[in-house]
N, C-alpha and C positions, 0 to 999 in steps of 0.2 A: 862153673858159672861165675861171671864177673861179680864183684861184691855189690854192685849197684842194682843187681837184679831184684825186683820186688818179689816178696814171698807171701804166701797165704799163711799168716801166723796162727790164725784161729778162725773157726767157722761155727756158727750156732743157728738154730732155727726155732721157731715158735708158732703155735697155732692157738686159736681161741677155744673156749670151753665147750661149745655146743657141737655135738656130732650129728651129721646128716648121713643117714644110711640110705643107700640108693633105693632099696625096696620100699622104705617109708616115704621117700620123696615121690616115687611112682604112685603110691596110694593116695597122696595128697594132690596130685596133679589137677584133678577136677576142681578142688577148692582153691588152689593157687591161681588157676586160670579161669575164673568164673565167666560164663558166657560163651566159652569155647564148646562147640558141638561135641556131644558124646562120641560120635563116630570119628571125629577128628582127633580127639584125645586118644581113642583106641588105636588109630592109625599111627600116632606118634610114639606109642609106648615102646617100640623097639629101640628108640633113641636111648632110653635109659639102660636097657639091657646090653646094648652094643658099645657102650661108652668105655668099658673096661674099668669101671669105678665101683668100689664097694662102699667106701666111706669118704666123707669130706668133713671139714670143720667150718663153723660159722660163728660170727660174733653176736648173732641174735638167735633166739630159739626157733625151732621149726614152725611154731604157730605164727610167728611174725610174718611169714611169707603168705599167709592166707588173708591178710588185710591190706588195704591200699596204703601207700606211704608216699610222701612228697619228697622233692629234692632237698629241701632244707633239713628235714628230719634225717634223711639218709646221710647227709654230709656231717651233721652233728654226731651221728653214730660212727661215721668214719673217723673223725678227729679223736673221739674218746678212745676207740678201740685200736686204731692204728698206732697211736703213741704208746699205749700199753704194750702192744706186741713188740714194737721195735725196742722199747726199753728192756723188756725181758730178754730178747735176743742179743742186744748190745751188751748188757751186763754179763751175760754168759760168755760171749765171745771175748770180751775184755779180760774176764777172769781166766779163761783158758789160755789167753796169750801171756798171762803172768804179769800184767801191768794194772795200773789204776786209770780211771777216767781222765785224770789230770795229765797223763802221758800222751793223750791223743792230740795231734796237731791239726788234723783236718777231718771233716766228715762229709761223705757223699750220701745223699738220701734220694732214693728212687721210689716213685709211686705214680699210678695213673688212674686210680679208682676213686679219688676224692680230691677236694681242693683244700689246701692249707696255706693260709697267709696270716701270721708268720708261718714259715715253712716247717716241715716236720723236723728238720735238723735243729732249728732253733727251739722248738718245743722239747725235743729230746735233750738238748743241752741243759735246759732247766731241770729236767728230771734226774739226770745222772751226774750233774756237776762237771760238765766239760769246761775247759778254760775260757776266759773271756776273750782271748785273742784267737779262738779257734777259726780256721778257715772252713767255709761252708759252700757246698755245691748241691743245691736241690735240683733234681731232674724230673720233669713231668713229660708224659706223652710217648714214651718208648714202648708202652704196653708190654707184651710178653718178652720183647728183646731187652728189657731193662735190667734183668738180672745179669746177663753176660756183659752188656755195655756199661752198666754201672760199676761192676767189678773192674772192667778195663779202665774206666776213668780213674778209679781209686789207684790202680797200679801206675797209671801215667803220672799222677801227682807224686807218688812215692819215688818213681824213677827219676823225676825231675829234681827232686831234693832228697837224696838217699837218707838223710837224717830224720825225715818226717815219719810219723806213724799215722796211718790213715784208717778211719773207721768207715766201713761201707754198710749202710742199712737199706733194706728194701721191704716194703709191705704192700700187699694188695688185698683188699676186701671185696673180691669179685662178686660174692653172693649178694652184697648190698645193691648191686646194679639191677637186680631182678625187678621187672616192671609188670605188674599184675594185668594191666590192660593191653599189653603188647602180645598179640597172638601170632606174631610172625614165627616162622620155623627157627630163625636164628635165636630168638628169645627162649623158645622151648628147648633148643639144644643147650643154651646157657644154663637152664635149670637142671640139666643132666650132667653138666660138666664142671661148673665153677665152684671153687672153694676159697677159703681165706687162709692166709699164712704170711709169715715174715721171716727174714733171715738177716744175719749180721756177720761181717767178716772184719778181721784186723789184718791190714796189709802193711808190711814194712820191709826194708831191705836188709836189716840186720837179723841175726838169729837163724832159726831153722823153719822149715815148712816148705810145701811145694812151691816151685818157682813159677811165677806167672811170666810166660815167655812172650807170646805175640797175641795181638788182638786186631780185629778188623770188622768191617761191615760192608754190606752191599745194598743199595737202594735201587729197586727196579723202577723203570719209567712207567708212567701211565698206570699206576697200581694203587692209587690213593684210596680206592673204594674196596680194597680186598679185606681190610681189617681195621677196626677202630671203634670209636664211640660217637654217637650222636647225642647232643645235649637236648633233652626233652623236658617238659614241664615236671614230670615225675621222676627225673633222674637221667642217668646215662643209658642210652639205647645201644645195644650191642650191634656191631657190624661184622658179620661173618660171611665171606664168600664160600659158596659150596665148592669152589675150585681150589681151595687151599691144599688138600691132599694131592691133587693133580699137579698144581704148581710146584709142590715140594718134590714130587717124583720127577718132573721134567726139567725144572729150573734150578733146584737147590744144589744138585751134584756138581755141575760145572762151576758154579760160584764157589763152592767149598774147595774144590780142587785148585781153582785159581788163587784163592786165599792162601792155601798151603804152598803152592808153587812159588808164590812171591816171597815166601820165607824159606825157600830151599827144602820144602818138605813134600811128602806124598801121603796119600791115604795109608799106604803100607807102613808109614812111620808112626801111625796112631795106634796106641795100645788099648785105648778105651774111649768110648763116646758118651759124653754126658749131654744128652739131648733134652731140650725142653719138651715134655710130653703134652703137646697141644691137644691131643686126642688120640684114640686108638688108631684111626685111619692114618693120621699124620705119622705115627710111629711105624706103621707098616711101610709107608712111603720112604721114611728115612732109612729103614733097614735095607730096603731095595736099593736106594740111592748109594749107600755106603758099601754095598755088596756083602751085607751081613746075613746070617741065617735068620729065619723068621723067629722072633722072640729073643733075639740076641741082646737087645737093649733092656737087659734085666732090671737094672735100677730105675730106668725111666718108666718102665711098665709098672713096677711095684710102687713107685711114688704116685703115679696116676691112680692106681688101684686104691691106695691108702689115703690120698689127700685130694684127688681131683686136680684140675687145672687152676693153680693159684697165680696165673699170669707170671709176672717177672720173678716172683719168689721161687717158683717151682724148680728151676734149674739148680738152685743152690741146695735144695733138698736132695736132688739127684746126686750132686757132687758130694754132699755130706755122706750119703749112703754108700757111694763108691769108695770113698776114702776109708769109711768104717769097715768095708768089706776087704780092705787091703789091696784095692786096685791101684797098681803102681804104673810107672812108665809115663809116656806122654799121653795126656788126656785132651780131647777136643770138646770144649763146651760150645753148644750152638743153640740158637733159638730163632724164631721168626716173629716179627712184630709189625705194627702199623707202619705204613710208609710206601710200599710193602718192603720190609727190611729183613735181611739175614744178618745175624750177629755171630761172631766167632771169637774164641779165645783158646790158646793152648797153654797147658799147665803141666809142668814136669814134676811128678810126684815121686 
């Protein structure tokens, strides 16, 4: 590889202290969604069992979800907990890279589940002592695609100036977006799916670590209503199209193959798939799309089981688990996010 190739020098993840067990959340559904008819709740119960999730993590205790909360309170909780989590993950990644905070030249911060002005990167700089001349790139609005695209942006900065060391942080507190008075199926699905988590990575061209090769994305036309948030009086209202698994099965494959072909690659050149586990049905569709055996996305499924869907953070948990399991060769990171957007990145481990 040429010396200017950016490398993943270190990767770390973090979760908040409160555990949400899926069977406990099911038992709380009636109290979490007061006013929802008993027969409706009973009809929606399979959502919890079919999610492929056993545990998730939350920045607030389970009882918090049984009371109403407004947008201002939720965003205060976001700020307090998001900065704590990225501080923890960033310190761990920096230590694993064998450097100190003063060595970081640029920081890329991704999140879509809360508003921070000053931005999260500025708040983090005060916590861990980043240099006063640090370059900062806060990114909002990428949703689940933010983990892949944020890492890609960090690699672009490192590639443009091979002497720079870039810190990438991502945090999503999806569970805070729960809205008690929203009885839509999308909101109920969110109560069965979302969790909180953060990740950090150090990217640089010098030294060792998996090489970040190529990145890209695809924005489908006329698809703005497939996924995203609506700003409501009591917080962010989830937008989920029921067609996401079908779109993944029919539309994602050609786009992924086109991304690889433009870089002189084929699916046969990929040794491992680090797919964002948006949900069990989405993983089923991805395995079919990539021509894999059912259950082949082992790390994606195990991260979904253990942590739920943490939006942009989740794919970094998958990558961390794959690298810990000794998965080498060329890995393809992928995710789907608002826009409707597909995000890709190849990494040579």
